[in-house]
PDB file of N, H, CA, C and O in Angstrom:
ATOM      1  N   UNK A   1     105.041  90.929 119.992  1.00  0.00           N
ATOM      2  CA  UNK A   1     105.878  91.828 118.907  1.00  0.00           C
ATOM      3  C   UNK A   1     105.760  91.121 117.674  1.00  0.00           C
ATOM      4  O   UNK A   1     105.383  91.704 116.658  1.00  0.00           O
ATOM      5  N   UNK A   2     106.066  89.864 117.686  1.00  0.00           N
ATOM      6  H   UNK A   2     106.372  89.390 118.512  1.00  0.00           H
ATOM      7  CA  UNK A   2     106.047  89.162 116.434  1.00  0.00           C
ATOM      8  C   UNK A   2     104.712  88.910 115.985  1.00  0.00           C
ATOM      9  O   UNK A   2     104.492  88.725 114.788  1.00  0.00           O
ATOM     10  N   UNK A   3     103.833  88.889 116.817  1.00  0.00           N
ATOM     11  H   UNK A   3     104.013  89.040 117.789  1.00  0.00           H
ATOM     12  CA  UNK A   3     102.339  88.747 116.306  1.00  0.00           C
ATOM     13  C   UNK A   3     101.988  90.011 115.543  1.00  0.00           C
ATOM     14  O   UNK A   3     101.451  89.926 114.439  1.00  0.00           O
ATOM     15  N   UNK A   4     102.290  91.238 116.126  1.00  0.00           N
ATOM     16  H   UNK A   4     102.726  91.307 117.023  1.00  0.00           H
ATOM     17  CA  UNK A   4     102.079  92.411 115.503  1.00  0.00           C
ATOM     18  C   UNK A   4     102.661  92.449 114.088  1.00  0.00           C
ATOM     19  O   UNK A   4     101.966  92.777 113.127  1.00  0.00           O
ATOM     20  N   UNK A   5     103.867  92.129 113.986  1.00  0.00           N
ATOM     21  H   UNK A   5     104.432  91.863 114.767  1.00  0.00           H
ATOM     22  CA  UNK A   5     104.621  92.273 112.707  1.00  0.00           C
ATOM     23  C   UNK A   5     104.071  91.252 111.842  1.00  0.00           C
ATOM     24  O   UNK A   5     103.935  91.586 110.665  1.00  0.00           O
ATOM     25  N   UNK A   6     103.728  90.089 112.167  1.00  0.00           N
ATOM     26  H   UNK A   6     103.838  89.818 113.123  1.00  0.00           H
ATOM     27  CA  UNK A   6     103.028  89.183 111.278  1.00  0.00           C
ATOM     28  C   UNK A   6     101.817  89.565 110.791  1.00  0.00           C
ATOM     29  O   UNK A   6     101.481  89.259 109.647  1.00  0.00           O
ATOM     30  N   UNK A   7     101.059  90.253 111.584  1.00  0.00           N
ATOM     31  H   UNK A   7     101.332  90.502 112.513  1.00  0.00           H
ATOM     32  CA  UNK A   7      99.613  90.855 111.300  1.00  0.00           C
ATOM     33  C   UNK A   7      99.840  91.970 110.263  1.00  0.00           C
ATOM     34  O   UNK A   7      99.151  91.978 109.242  1.00  0.00           O
ATOM     35  N   UNK A   8     100.765  92.901 110.477  1.00  0.00           N
ATOM     36  H   UNK A   8     101.325  92.894 111.306  1.00  0.00           H
ATOM     37  CA  UNK A   8     100.983  93.872 109.648  1.00  0.00           C
ATOM     38  C   UNK A   8     101.478  93.510 108.103  1.00  0.00           C
ATOM     39  O   UNK A   8     101.127  94.088 107.075  1.00  0.00           O
ATOM     40  N   UNK A   9     102.379  92.407 108.230  1.00  0.00           N
ATOM     41  H   UNK A   9     102.664  91.938 109.066  1.00  0.00           H
ATOM     42  CA  UNK A   9     102.680  91.889 106.780  1.00  0.00           C
ATOM     43  C   UNK A   9     101.525  91.251 106.245  1.00  0.00           C
ATOM     44  O   UNK A   9     101.272  91.417 105.052  1.00  0.00           O
ATOM     45  N   UNK A  10     100.797  90.553 106.947  1.00  0.00           N
ATOM     46  H   UNK A  10     101.002  90.418 107.916  1.00  0.00           H
ATOM     47  CA  UNK A  10      99.487  89.900 106.391  1.00  0.00           C
ATOM     48  C   UNK A  10      98.588  90.910 105.742  1.00  0.00           C
ATOM     49  O   UNK A  10      98.100  90.671 104.637  1.00  0.00           O
ATOM     50  N   UNK A  11      98.338  92.079 106.409  1.00  0.00           N
ATOM     51  H   UNK A  11      98.734  92.273 107.306  1.00  0.00           H
ATOM     52  CA  UNK A  11      97.466  93.061 106.027  1.00  0.00           C
ATOM     53  C   UNK A  11      97.978  93.741 104.728  1.00  0.00           C
ATOM     54  O   UNK A  11      97.250  94.009 103.772  1.00  0.00           O
ATOM     55  N   UNK A  12      99.358  93.999 104.799  1.00  0.00           N
ATOM     56  H   UNK A  12      99.949  93.781 105.576  1.00  0.00           H
ATOM     57  CA  UNK A  12      99.887  94.581 103.488  1.00  0.00           C
ATOM     58  C   UNK A  12      99.881  93.655 102.340  1.00  0.00           C
ATOM     59  O   UNK A  12      99.718  94.123 101.213  1.00  0.00           O
ATOM     60  N   UNK A  13     100.020  92.555 102.490  1.00  0.00           N
ATOM     61  H   UNK A  13     100.152  92.175 103.406  1.00  0.00           H
ATOM     62  CA  UNK A  13      99.890  91.406 101.366  1.00  0.00           C
ATOM     63  C   UNK A  13      98.484  91.395 100.959  1.00  0.00           C
ATOM     64  O   UNK A  13      98.314  91.305  99.743  1.00  0.00           O
ATOM     65  N   UNK A  14      97.403  91.467 101.713  1.00  0.00           N
ATOM     66  H   UNK A  14      97.542  91.540 102.701  1.00  0.00           H
ATOM     67  CA  UNK A  14      96.134  91.417 101.365  1.00  0.00           C
ATOM     68  C   UNK A  14      95.549  92.655 100.782  1.00  0.00           C
ATOM     69  O   UNK A  14      94.568  92.591 100.042  1.00  0.00           O
ATOM     70  N   UNK A  15      96.109  93.749 101.085  1.00  0.00           N
ATOM     71  H   UNK A  15      96.907  93.801 101.686  1.00  0.00           H
ATOM     72  CA  UNK A  15      95.586  94.983 100.708  1.00  0.00           C
ATOM     73  C   UNK A  15      96.169  95.488  99.292  1.00  0.00           C
ATOM     74  O   UNK A  15      95.740  96.501  98.740  1.00  0.00           O
ATOM     75  N   UNK A  16      97.070  94.772  98.825  1.00  0.00           N
ATOM     76  H   UNK A  16      97.418  93.948  99.273  1.00  0.00           H
ATOM     77  CA  UNK A  16      97.541  95.310  97.287  1.00  0.00           C
ATOM     78  C   UNK A  16      96.405  95.119  96.362  1.00  0.00           C
ATOM     79  O   UNK A  16      95.531  94.256  96.449  1.00  0.00           O
ATOM     80  N   UNK A  17      96.527  95.992  95.510  1.00  0.00           N
ATOM     81  H   UNK A  17      97.237  96.693  95.439  1.00  0.00           H
ATOM     82  CA  UNK A  17      95.482  96.246  94.399  1.00  0.00           C
ATOM     83  C   UNK A  17      96.023  95.688  93.202  1.00  0.00           C
ATOM     84  O   UNK A  17      97.237  95.688  93.000  1.00  0.00           O
ATOM     85  N   UNK A  18      95.116  95.166  92.318  1.00  0.00           N
ATOM     86  H   UNK A  18      94.130  95.166  92.483  1.00  0.00           H
ATOM     87  CA  UNK A  18      95.540  94.672  91.112  1.00  0.00           C
ATOM     88  C   UNK A  18      95.417  95.700  90.014  1.00  0.00           C
ATOM     89  O   UNK A  18      94.300  96.131  89.726  1.00  0.00           O
ATOM     90  N   UNK A  19      96.527  96.130  89.367  1.00  0.00           N
ATOM     91  H   UNK A  19      97.434  95.780  89.601  1.00  0.00           H
ATOM     92  CA  UNK A  19      96.624  97.119  88.288  1.00  0.00           C
ATOM     93  C   UNK A  19      96.307  96.492  86.931  1.00  0.00           C
ATOM     94  O   UNK A  19      96.917  95.499  86.534  1.00  0.00           O
ATOM     95  N   UNK A  20      95.508  96.986  86.348  1.00  0.00           N
ATOM     96  H   UNK A  20      95.013  97.793  86.670  1.00  0.00           H
ATOM     97  CA  UNK A  20      95.072  96.476  85.033  1.00  0.00           C
ATOM     98  C   UNK A  20      95.890  97.288  83.996  1.00  0.00           C
ATOM     99  O   UNK A  20      96.015  98.506  84.124  1.00  0.00           O
ATOM    100  N   UNK A  21      96.431  96.620  82.994  1.00  0.00           N
ATOM    101  H   UNK A  21      96.329  95.631  82.890  1.00  0.00           H
ATOM    102  CA  UNK A  21      97.037  97.413  81.777  1.00  0.00           C
ATOM    103  C   UNK A  21      96.221  98.200  81.230  1.00  0.00           C
ATOM    104  O   UNK A  21      95.038  97.900  81.070  1.00  0.00           O
ATOM    105  N   UNK A  22      96.785  99.428  80.829  1.00  0.00           N
ATOM    106  H   UNK A  22      97.746  99.671  80.959  1.00  0.00           H
ATOM    107  CA  UNK A  22      96.160 100.350  80.048  1.00  0.00           C
ATOM    108  C   UNK A  22      96.823 100.421  78.522  1.00  0.00           C
ATOM    109  O   UNK A  22      98.032 100.498  78.305  1.00  0.00           O
ATOM    110  N   UNK A  23      95.858 100.382  77.587  1.00  0.00           N
ATOM    111  H   UNK A  23      94.875 100.319  77.763  1.00  0.00           H
ATOM    112  CA  UNK A  23      96.195 100.372  76.161  1.00  0.00           C
ATOM    113  C   UNK A  23      95.642 101.276  75.407  1.00  0.00           C
ATOM    114  O   UNK A  23      94.496 101.617  75.699  1.00  0.00           O
ATOM    115  N   UNK A  24      96.266 101.856  74.323  1.00  0.00           N
ATOM    116  H   UNK A  24      97.198 101.579  74.086  1.00  0.00           H
ATOM    117  CA  UNK A  24      95.501 102.634  73.348  1.00  0.00           C
ATOM    118  C   UNK A  24      94.735 101.572  72.605  1.00  0.00           C
ATOM    119  O   UNK A  24      95.188 100.450  72.379  1.00  0.00           O
ATOM    120  N   UNK A  25      93.551 101.997  72.242  1.00  0.00           N
ATOM    121  H   UNK A  25      93.183 102.908  72.425  1.00  0.00           H
ATOM    122  CA  UNK A  25      92.759 101.174  71.364  1.00  0.00           C
ATOM    123  C   UNK A  25      92.033 102.228  70.284  1.00  0.00           C
ATOM    124  O   UNK A  25      92.031 103.449  70.437  1.00  0.00           O
ATOM    125  N   UNK A  26      91.493 101.604  69.297  1.00  0.00           N
ATOM    126  H   UNK A  26      91.494 100.612  69.173  1.00  0.00           H
ATOM    127  CA  UNK A  26      90.887 102.396  68.263  1.00  0.00           C
ATOM    128  C   UNK A  26      89.249 102.574  68.503  1.00  0.00           C
ATOM    129  O   UNK A  26      88.464 101.641  68.673  1.00  0.00           O
ATOM    130  N   UNK A  27      88.944 103.871  68.481  1.00  0.00           N
ATOM    131  H   UNK A  27      89.581 104.629  68.343  1.00  0.00           H
ATOM    132  CA  UNK A  27      87.501 104.194  68.530  1.00  0.00           C
ATOM    133  C   UNK A  27      87.112 105.027  67.297  1.00  0.00           C
ATOM    134  O   UNK A  27      87.262 106.248  67.249  1.00  0.00           O
ATOM    135  N   UNK A  28      86.624 104.314  66.351  1.00  0.00           N
ATOM    136  H   UNK A  28      86.501 103.322  66.390  1.00  0.00           H
ATOM    137  CA  UNK A  28      86.456 104.824  65.092  1.00  0.00           C
ATOM    138  C   UNK A  28      87.651 104.927  64.425  1.00  0.00           C
ATOM    139  O   UNK A  28      88.332 103.902  64.393  1.00  0.00           O
ATOM    140  N   UNK A  29      88.114 106.004  63.834  1.00  0.00           N
ATOM    141  H   UNK A  29      87.561 106.837  63.859  1.00  0.00           H
ATOM    142  CA  UNK A  29      89.386 106.424  63.256  1.00  0.00           C
ATOM    143  C   UNK A  29      90.596 106.828  64.306  1.00  0.00           C
ATOM    144  O   UNK A  29      91.791 106.805  64.012  1.00  0.00           O
ATOM    145  N   UNK A  30      90.079 107.183  65.524  1.00  0.00           N
ATOM    146  H   UNK A  30      89.109 107.202  65.764  1.00  0.00           H
ATOM    147  CA  UNK A  30      91.098 107.527  66.564  1.00  0.00           C
ATOM    148  C   UNK A  30      91.628 106.401  67.320  1.00  0.00           C
ATOM    149  O   UNK A  30      90.912 105.788  68.112  1.00  0.00           O
ATOM    150  N   UNK A  31      93.038 106.049  67.084  1.00  0.00           N
ATOM    151  H   UNK A  31      93.620 106.546  66.440  1.00  0.00           H
ATOM    152  CA  UNK A  31      93.477 104.884  67.745  1.00  0.00           C
ATOM    153  C   UNK A  31      94.417 105.366  68.822  1.00  0.00           C
ATOM    154  O   UNK A  31      95.405 104.689  69.108  1.00  0.00           O
ATOM    155  N   UNK A  32      94.173 106.428  69.391  1.00  0.00           N
ATOM    156  H   UNK A  32      93.370 106.978  69.158  1.00  0.00           H
ATOM    157  CA  UNK A  32      94.827 106.863  70.710  1.00  0.00           C
ATOM    158  C   UNK A  32      93.852 107.015  71.946  1.00  0.00           C
ATOM    159  O   UNK A  32      94.036 107.898  72.784  1.00  0.00           O
ATOM    160  N   UNK A  33      92.881 106.178  72.017  1.00  0.00           N
ATOM    161  H   UNK A  33      92.731 105.461  71.337  1.00  0.00           H
ATOM    162  CA  UNK A  33      91.933 106.017  73.010  1.00  0.00           C
ATOM    163  C   UNK A  33      92.602 105.323  74.000  1.00  0.00           C
ATOM    164  O   UNK A  33      93.040 104.203  73.739  1.00  0.00           O
ATOM    165  N   UNK A  34      92.784 105.918  75.340  1.00  0.00           N
ATOM    166  H   UNK A  34      92.428 106.828  75.552  1.00  0.00           H
ATOM    167  CA  UNK A  34      93.177 105.207  76.413  1.00  0.00           C
ATOM    168  C   UNK A  34      92.117 104.242  76.931  1.00  0.00           C
ATOM    169  O   UNK A  34      90.963 104.627  77.121  1.00  0.00           O
ATOM    170  N   UNK A  35      92.522 102.937  77.169  1.00  0.00           N
ATOM    171  H   UNK A  35      93.459 102.624  77.015  1.00  0.00           H
ATOM    172  CA  UNK A  35      91.520 102.097  77.606  1.00  0.00           C
ATOM    173  C   UNK A  35      92.053 101.189  78.685  1.00  0.00           C
ATOM    174  O   UNK A  35      93.179 100.706  78.570  1.00  0.00           O
ATOM    175  N   UNK A  36      91.294 100.940  79.721  1.00  0.00           N
ATOM    176  H   UNK A  36      90.379 101.333  79.815  1.00  0.00           H
ATOM    177  CA  UNK A  36      91.591  99.994  80.855  1.00  0.00           C
ATOM    178  C   UNK A  36      91.296  98.742  80.429  1.00  0.00           C
ATOM    179  O   UNK A  36      90.128  98.420  80.211  1.00  0.00           O
ATOM    180  N   UNK A  37      92.287  97.925  80.271  1.00  0.00           N
ATOM    181  H   UNK A  37      93.235  98.186  80.448  1.00  0.00           H
ATOM    182  CA  UNK A  37      92.055  96.448  79.674  1.00  0.00           C
ATOM    183  C   UNK A  37      91.528  95.564  80.746  1.00  0.00           C
ATOM    184  O   UNK A  37      91.628  95.934  81.915  1.00  0.00           O
ATOM    185  N   UNK A  38      91.001  94.483  80.462  1.00  0.00           N
ATOM    186  H   UNK A  38      90.919  94.182  79.512  1.00  0.00           H
ATOM    187  CA  UNK A  38      90.537  93.345  81.357  1.00  0.00           C
ATOM    188  C   UNK A  38      91.702  92.857  81.986  1.00  0.00           C
ATOM    189  O   UNK A  38      92.795  92.947  81.427  1.00  0.00           O
ATOM    190  N   UNK A  39      91.550  92.295  83.217  1.00  0.00           N
ATOM    191  H   UNK A  39      90.662  92.222  83.672  1.00  0.00           H
ATOM    192  CA  UNK A  39      92.725  91.778  84.007  1.00  0.00           C
ATOM    193  C   UNK A  39      93.418  90.633  83.475  1.00  0.00           C
ATOM    194  O   UNK A  39      94.537  90.313  83.876  1.00  0.00           O
ATOM    195  N   UNK A  40      92.679  89.900  82.431  1.00  0.00           N
ATOM    196  H   UNK A  40      91.770  90.160  82.105  1.00  0.00           H
ATOM    197  CA  UNK A  40      93.385  88.968  81.770  1.00  0.00           C
ATOM    198  C   UNK A  40      94.277  89.284  80.700  1.00  0.00           C
ATOM    199  O   UNK A  40      94.995  88.414  80.206  1.00  0.00           O
ATOM    200  N   UNK A  41      94.283  90.634  80.254  1.00  0.00           N
ATOM    201  H   UNK A  41      93.701  91.341  80.655  1.00  0.00           H
ATOM    202  CA  UNK A  41      95.110  91.168  79.301  1.00  0.00           C
ATOM    203  C   UNK A  41      96.515  91.480  79.746  1.00  0.00           C
ATOM    204  O   UNK A  41      96.783  92.193  80.713  1.00  0.00           O
ATOM    205  N   UNK A  42      97.428  90.860  78.925  1.00  0.00           N
ATOM    206  H   UNK A  42      97.210  90.281  78.139  1.00  0.00           H
ATOM    207  CA  UNK A  42      98.850  90.924  79.458  1.00  0.00           C
ATOM    208  C   UNK A  42      99.697  91.955  78.299  1.00  0.00           C
ATOM    209  O   UNK A  42     100.828  92.398  78.495  1.00  0.00           O
ATOM    210  N   UNK A  43      99.034  92.158  77.322  1.00  0.00           N
ATOM    211  H   UNK A  43      98.115  91.798  77.163  1.00  0.00           H
ATOM    212  CA  UNK A  43      99.661  92.777  76.210  1.00  0.00           C
ATOM    213  C   UNK A  43      98.866  93.968  75.543  1.00  0.00           C
ATOM    214  O   UNK A  43      97.649  93.901  75.371  1.00  0.00           O
ATOM    215  N   UNK A  44      99.550  94.956  75.212  1.00  0.00           N
ATOM    216  H   UNK A  44     100.539  95.011  75.351  1.00  0.00           H
ATOM    217  CA  UNK A  44      98.846  95.910  74.187  1.00  0.00           C
ATOM    218  C   UNK A  44      99.369  95.488  72.812  1.00  0.00           C
ATOM    219  O   UNK A  44     100.576  95.303  72.653  1.00  0.00           O
ATOM    220  N   UNK A  45      98.461  95.327  71.782  1.00  0.00           N
ATOM    221  H   UNK A  45      97.481  95.478  71.911  1.00  0.00           H
ATOM    222  CA  UNK A  45      98.806  94.776  70.460  1.00  0.00           C
ATOM    223  C   UNK A  45      98.569  95.865  69.509  1.00  0.00           C
ATOM    224  O   UNK A  45      97.433  96.333  69.447  1.00  0.00           O
ATOM    225  N   UNK A  46      99.523  96.338  68.742  1.00  0.00           N
ATOM    226  H   UNK A  46     100.447  95.958  68.793  1.00  0.00           H
ATOM    227  CA  UNK A  46      99.271  97.287  67.607  1.00  0.00           C
ATOM    228  C   UNK A  46      99.616  96.397  66.232  1.00  0.00           C
ATOM    229  O   UNK A  46     100.736  95.937  66.008  1.00  0.00           O
ATOM    230  N   UNK A  47      98.530  96.244  65.406  1.00  0.00           N
ATOM    231  H   UNK A  47      97.621  96.617  65.589  1.00  0.00           H
ATOM    232  CA  UNK A  47      98.680  95.600  64.071  1.00  0.00           C
ATOM    233  C   UNK A  47      98.525  96.810  62.998  1.00  0.00           C
ATOM    234  O   UNK A  47      97.677  97.697  63.098  1.00  0.00           O
ATOM    235  N   UNK A  48      99.488  96.702  61.950  1.00  0.00           N
ATOM    236  H   UNK A  48     100.177  95.982  61.869  1.00  0.00           H
ATOM    237  CA  UNK A  48      99.327  97.511  60.875  1.00  0.00           C
ATOM    238  C   UNK A  48      99.464  96.699  59.412  1.00  0.00           C
ATOM    239  O   UNK A  48     100.399  95.927  59.199  1.00  0.00           O
ATOM    240  N   UNK A  49      98.627  96.918  58.634  1.00  0.00           N
ATOM    241  H   UNK A  49      97.867  97.545  58.807  1.00  0.00           H
ATOM    242  CA  UNK A  49      98.799  96.336  57.375  1.00  0.00           C
ATOM    243  C   UNK A  49      98.218  97.173  56.370  1.00  0.00           C
ATOM    244  O   UNK A  49      97.322  97.935  56.733  1.00  0.00           O
ATOM    245  N   UNK A  50      98.608  97.164  55.052  1.00  0.00           N
ATOM    246  H   UNK A  50      99.337  96.545  54.758  1.00  0.00           H
ATOM    247  CA  UNK A  50      97.888  98.032  54.230  1.00  0.00           C
ATOM    248  C   UNK A  50      96.222  98.096  54.170  1.00  0.00           C
ATOM    249  O   UNK A  50      95.505  97.138  53.883  1.00  0.00           O
ATOM    250  N   UNK A  51      95.807  99.320  54.474  1.00  0.00           N
ATOM    251  H   UNK A  51      96.390 100.098  54.707  1.00  0.00           H
ATOM    252  CA  UNK A  51      94.411  99.363  54.492  1.00  0.00           C
ATOM    253  C   UNK A  51      93.794  98.980  55.993  1.00  0.00           C
ATOM    254  O   UNK A  51      92.586  99.076  56.209  1.00  0.00           O
ATOM    255  N   UNK A  52      94.629  98.589  56.891  1.00  0.00           N
ATOM    256  H   UNK A  52      95.610  98.511  56.715  1.00  0.00           H
ATOM    257  CA  UNK A  52      93.947  98.098  58.151  1.00  0.00           C
ATOM    258  C   UNK A  52      95.033  98.523  59.328  1.00  0.00           C
ATOM    259  O   UNK A  52      96.251  98.377  59.227  1.00  0.00           O
ATOM    260  N   UNK A  53      94.406  99.023  60.348  1.00  0.00           N
ATOM    261  H   UNK A  53      93.417  99.142  60.430  1.00  0.00           H
ATOM    262  CA  UNK A  53      95.144  99.449  61.541  1.00  0.00           C
ATOM    263  C   UNK A  53      94.409  99.122  62.827  1.00  0.00           C
ATOM    264  O   UNK A  53      93.240  99.490  62.944  1.00  0.00           O
ATOM    265  N   UNK A  54      95.001  98.469  63.776  1.00  0.00           N
ATOM    266  H   UNK A  54      95.950  98.170  63.681  1.00  0.00           H
ATOM    267  CA  UNK A  54      94.154  98.162  64.983  1.00  0.00           C
ATOM    268  C   UNK A  54      95.056  98.127  66.177  1.00  0.00           C
ATOM    269  O   UNK A  54      96.220  97.732  66.111  1.00  0.00           O
ATOM    270  N   UNK A  55      94.478  98.555  67.273  1.00  0.00           N
ATOM    271  H   UNK A  55      93.533  98.876  67.327  1.00  0.00           H
ATOM    272  CA  UNK A  55      95.107  98.427  68.538  1.00  0.00           C
ATOM    273  C   UNK A  55      94.165  97.823  69.641  1.00  0.00           C
ATOM    274  O   UNK A  55      93.031  98.269  69.809  1.00  0.00           O
ATOM    275  N   UNK A  56      94.651  96.850  70.341  1.00  0.00           N
ATOM    276  H   UNK A  56      95.573  96.487  70.204  1.00  0.00           H
ATOM    277  CA  UNK A  56      93.839  96.130  71.107  1.00  0.00           C
ATOM    278  C   UNK A  56      94.552  95.697  72.419  1.00  0.00           C
ATOM    279  O   UNK A  56      95.775  95.729  72.554  1.00  0.00           O
ATOM    280  N   UNK A  57      93.626  95.265  73.428  1.00  0.00           N
ATOM    281  H   UNK A  57      92.632  95.238  73.319  1.00  0.00           H
ATOM    282  CA  UNK A  57      94.266  94.532  74.650  1.00  0.00           C
ATOM    283  C   UNK A  57      94.325  93.120  74.352  1.00  0.00           C
ATOM    284  O   UNK A  57      93.394  92.618  73.722  1.00  0.00           O
ATOM    285  N   UNK A  58      95.347  92.389  74.743  1.00  0.00           N
ATOM    286  H   UNK A  58      96.103  92.797  75.255  1.00  0.00           H
ATOM    287  CA  UNK A  58      95.382  91.047  74.390  1.00  0.00           C
ATOM    288  C   UNK A  58      95.898  90.146  75.547  1.00  0.00           C
ATOM    289  O   UNK A  58      96.741  90.639  76.298  1.00  0.00           O
ATOM    290  N   UNK A  59      95.481  88.890  75.761  1.00  0.00           N
ATOM    291  H   UNK A  59      94.797  88.490  75.151  1.00  0.00           H
ATOM    292  CA  UNK A  59      95.914  88.069  76.606  1.00  0.00           C
ATOM    293  C   UNK A  59      97.413  87.508  76.238  1.00  0.00           C
ATOM    294  O   UNK A  59      98.319  87.485  77.071  1.00  0.00           O
ATOM    295  N   UNK A  60      97.541  87.108  75.034  1.00  0.00           N
ATOM    296  H   UNK A  60      96.805  87.126  74.358  1.00  0.00           H
ATOM    297  CA  UNK A  60      98.783  86.623  74.406  1.00  0.00           C
ATOM    298  C   UNK A  60      98.934  87.612  73.142  1.00  0.00           C
ATOM    299  O   UNK A  60      97.966  88.180  72.636  1.00  0.00           O
ATOM    300  N   UNK A  61     100.283  87.754  72.686  1.00  0.00           N
ATOM    301  H   UNK A  61     101.069  87.292  73.098  1.00  0.00           H
ATOM    302  CA  UNK A  61     100.719  88.443  71.600  1.00  0.00           C
ATOM    303  C   UNK A  61     102.003  88.012  70.995  1.00  0.00           C
ATOM    304  O   UNK A  61     103.005  87.858  71.692  1.00  0.00           O
ATOM    305  N   UNK A  62     101.995  87.803  69.649  1.00  0.00           N
ATOM    306  H   UNK A  62     101.180  87.928  69.082  1.00  0.00           H
ATOM    307  CA  UNK A  62     103.182  87.264  69.048  1.00  0.00           C
ATOM    308  C   UNK A  62     103.711  88.234  68.153  1.00  0.00           C
ATOM    309  O   UNK A  62     103.125  88.448  67.092  1.00  0.00           O
ATOM    310  N   UNK A  63     104.797  88.876  68.471  1.00  0.00           N
ATOM    311  H   UNK A  63     105.272  88.702  69.333  1.00  0.00           H
ATOM    312  CA  UNK A  63     105.207  89.822  67.526  1.00  0.00           C
ATOM    313  C   UNK A  63     105.482  89.432  66.052  1.00  0.00           C
ATOM    314  O   UNK A  63     105.981  88.316  65.904  1.00  0.00           O
ATOM    315  N   UNK A  64     105.267  90.085  65.052  1.00  0.00           N
ATOM    316  H   UNK A  64     104.861  90.991  65.172  1.00  0.00           H
ATOM    317  CA  UNK A  64     105.515  89.814  63.696  1.00  0.00           C
ATOM    318  C   UNK A  64     105.881  91.006  62.893  1.00  0.00           C
ATOM    319  O   UNK A  64     105.994  92.097  63.451  1.00  0.00           O
ATOM    320  N   UNK A  65     106.077  90.867  61.605  1.00  0.00           N
ATOM    321  H   UNK A  65     105.985  89.981  61.151  1.00  0.00           H
ATOM    322  CA  UNK A  65     106.478  92.002  60.811  1.00  0.00           C
ATOM    323  C   UNK A  65     105.533  93.115  61.016  1.00  0.00           C
ATOM    324  O   UNK A  65     105.958  94.231  61.315  1.00  0.00           O
ATOM    325  N   UNK A  66     104.285  92.876  60.873  1.00  0.00           N
ATOM    326  H   UNK A  66     103.940  91.970  60.631  1.00  0.00           H
ATOM    327  CA  UNK A  66     103.186  94.080  61.103  1.00  0.00           C
ATOM    328  C   UNK A  66     102.594  93.923  62.377  1.00  0.00           C
ATOM    329  O   UNK A  66     101.459  94.383  62.499  1.00  0.00           O
ATOM    330  N   UNK A  67     103.152  93.335  63.419  1.00  0.00           N
ATOM    331  H   UNK A  67     104.075  92.961  63.320  1.00  0.00           H
ATOM    332  CA  UNK A  67     102.446  93.227  64.809  1.00  0.00           C
ATOM    333  C   UNK A  67     103.385  93.807  65.727  1.00  0.00           C
ATOM    334  O   UNK A  67     104.510  93.344  65.537  1.00  0.00           O
ATOM    335  N   UNK A  68     103.336  94.591  66.587  1.00  0.00           N
ATOM    336  H   UNK A  68     102.422  94.967  66.741  1.00  0.00           H
ATOM    337  CA  UNK A  68     103.981  95.186  67.696  1.00  0.00           C
ATOM    338  C   UNK A  68     103.300  94.887  69.134  1.00  0.00           C
ATOM    339  O   UNK A  68     102.121  95.195  69.310  1.00  0.00           O
ATOM    340  N   UNK A  69     103.998  94.335  70.070  1.00  0.00           N
ATOM    341  H   UNK A  69     104.955  94.085  69.927  1.00  0.00           H
ATOM    342  CA  UNK A  69     103.474  93.866  71.251  1.00  0.00           C
ATOM    343  C   UNK A  69     104.301  94.567  72.481  1.00  0.00           C
ATOM    344  O   UNK A  69     105.531  94.574  72.522  1.00  0.00           O
ATOM    345  N   UNK A  70     103.511  95.118  73.414  1.00  0.00           N
ATOM    346  H   UNK A  70     102.511  95.112  73.381  1.00  0.00           H
ATOM    347  CA  UNK A  70     104.196  95.642  74.672  1.00  0.00           C
ATOM    348  C   UNK A  70     103.434  95.276  75.847  1.00  0.00           C
ATOM    349  O   UNK A  70     102.323  94.750  75.768  1.00  0.00           O
ATOM    350  N   UNK A  71     104.029  95.552  76.956  1.00  0.00           N
ATOM    351  H   UNK A  71     104.931  95.979  77.020  1.00  0.00           H
ATOM    352  CA  UNK A  71     103.553  95.289  78.343  1.00  0.00           C
ATOM    353  C   UNK A  71     103.482  96.366  79.178  1.00  0.00           C
ATOM    354  O   UNK A  71     103.272  96.162  80.374  1.00  0.00           O
ATOM    355  N   UNK A  72     103.633  97.578  78.728  1.00  0.00           N
ATOM    356  H   UNK A  72     103.804  97.744  77.757  1.00  0.00           H
ATOM    357  CA  UNK A  72     103.632  98.603  79.572  1.00  0.00           C
ATOM    358  C   UNK A  72     102.286  99.564  79.223  1.00  0.00           C
ATOM    359  O   UNK A  72     101.705  99.523  78.138  1.00  0.00           O
ATOM    360  N   UNK A  73     101.947 100.339  80.223  1.00  0.00           N
ATOM    361  H   UNK A  73     102.419 100.373  81.104  1.00  0.00           H
ATOM    362  CA  UNK A  73     100.725 101.170  80.138  1.00  0.00           C
ATOM    363  C   UNK A  73     101.114 102.289  78.914  1.00  0.00           C
ATOM    364  O   UNK A  73     102.166 102.918  78.797  1.00  0.00           O
ATOM    365  N   UNK A  74     100.011 102.320  78.118  1.00  0.00           N
ATOM    366  H   UNK A  74      99.157 101.809  78.213  1.00  0.00           H
ATOM    367  CA  UNK A  74      99.946 103.263  77.021  1.00  0.00           C
ATOM    368  C   UNK A  74     101.081 103.389  76.144  1.00  0.00           C
ATOM    369  O   UNK A  74     101.474 104.503  75.800  1.00  0.00           O
ATOM    370  N   UNK A  75     101.685 102.233  75.722  1.00  0.00           N
ATOM    371  H   UNK A  75     101.366 101.327  76.001  1.00  0.00           H
ATOM    372  CA  UNK A  75     102.965 102.296  74.863  1.00  0.00           C
ATOM    373  C   UNK A  75     102.411 102.427  73.552  1.00  0.00           C
ATOM    374  O   UNK A  75     101.262 102.133  73.221  1.00  0.00           O
ATOM    375  N   UNK A  76     103.428 102.948  72.746  1.00  0.00           N
ATOM    376  H   UNK A  76     104.362 103.187  73.015  1.00  0.00           H
ATOM    377  CA  UNK A  76     103.131 102.950  71.320  1.00  0.00           C
ATOM    378  C   UNK A  76     103.714 101.909  70.470  1.00  0.00           C
ATOM    379  O   UNK A  76     103.477 101.892  69.263  1.00  0.00           O
TER     380      UNK A  76
END
């Protein structure tokens, strides 16, 4: 019985799927394009400055006056 339980736990641990973060990115002037980020990305980054606006998937992100960082799918 213990062997069956250990086998079941091992199968469950090995069968978990890696969920990639989904961020909005810019495609031309449309910055609401849902994008599946690379597995190395941990943050969605939104940067806005006069005359420039960008949304990207990032491995690292440091919030600033014009930079917003989040770790949830499709966050604004």
